[in-house]
Steps between C-alpha positions, in 0.01 A plus 500: 500500500607847420350805694484863409424747767389847417406785745444857530297786661143549348392839380171379353339186658211503253721510197701209648186291562377563137827399366517179695162409353617593161803269540276209618265535204738597211858403590476180718335284224801574274760391763668156487737496803287685763393292800340756728547796717447647852440871514374763735499854622625588850302754722771751391420450139798298411454216232699186506444217252665161488469329159569130456618364160598150387858613424703809439483434122121458509488846697712659235250374221197636698675833590602548136140503359437824345161516679686462836727796428198717401310391801787583739551850347145581597516317831809684597297829507332376811820520696672790669860475384704192416368143493767265635556154360676187629566208272534187734657192350521319829178428683424308817163358595415451862225287646203495246653803313274767372111473522217681325277424799713715740312770673818710573853516346802653651790595286840520665802642312851497631858389439658174631829509678569168343260393239607140482465463880159671510369280218610182671367605832151566376440142374649359825248686720172431305370262771565748775350780301177297438469437877542873582288648215189290430363807319788494253400313182831539336760736345715565203839655520626666175870598503607806317844372411701732728400358837188699500162310527124546489292254711134473457323327802151377443273502818153365561382860627656811634330448832665160558839624371490786751414266782767259417783743419520563883598135554728516212685801630582308818626187329864416425401448139429872446818599677695269264310631196567864589865434578558385138377842356740788440320797665140553535266322249200696344149370567210559258155380609256402222163504684300457182735278274417431145591170338510375151 
């Protein structure tokens, strides 16, 4: 799997919503490598979208569609300033991975002190994580290629996520996870996530 993440501050939420519907109706049927996406707008008006493709080559074919370029030219008018892209060749899937039935998605972005160690540790602690976070359906971690990462965590609901994050914060697991990140990670709460 290949993941492309794009994000930016919205200027016009209505325009963005219209463009997403246009993409679904007019562009998606022409794609061949697209698997799905998770997207949402934070309370602060920041959009983050995680798009899954079968492969990097398939993503390039889809992204090179003339209709895709024209669509993005219009969609970019909904943003206030630059739209940032991350092309992620390395992807880790935790627990049950992403889920279109999630009621709440939290995106975490940061940089690993040691990417290899962090990737290995994640798989080793899946059993412990499942015991601590029954509300966590699964997650995907998309690596930016420079130690940076975007993790999309899929929860049953925001209410359950908030209740269980207290127990998580007190667990040794959380301490180990945070100790592997260089600096403070950024958190983006998608309270009304969209899936395709």
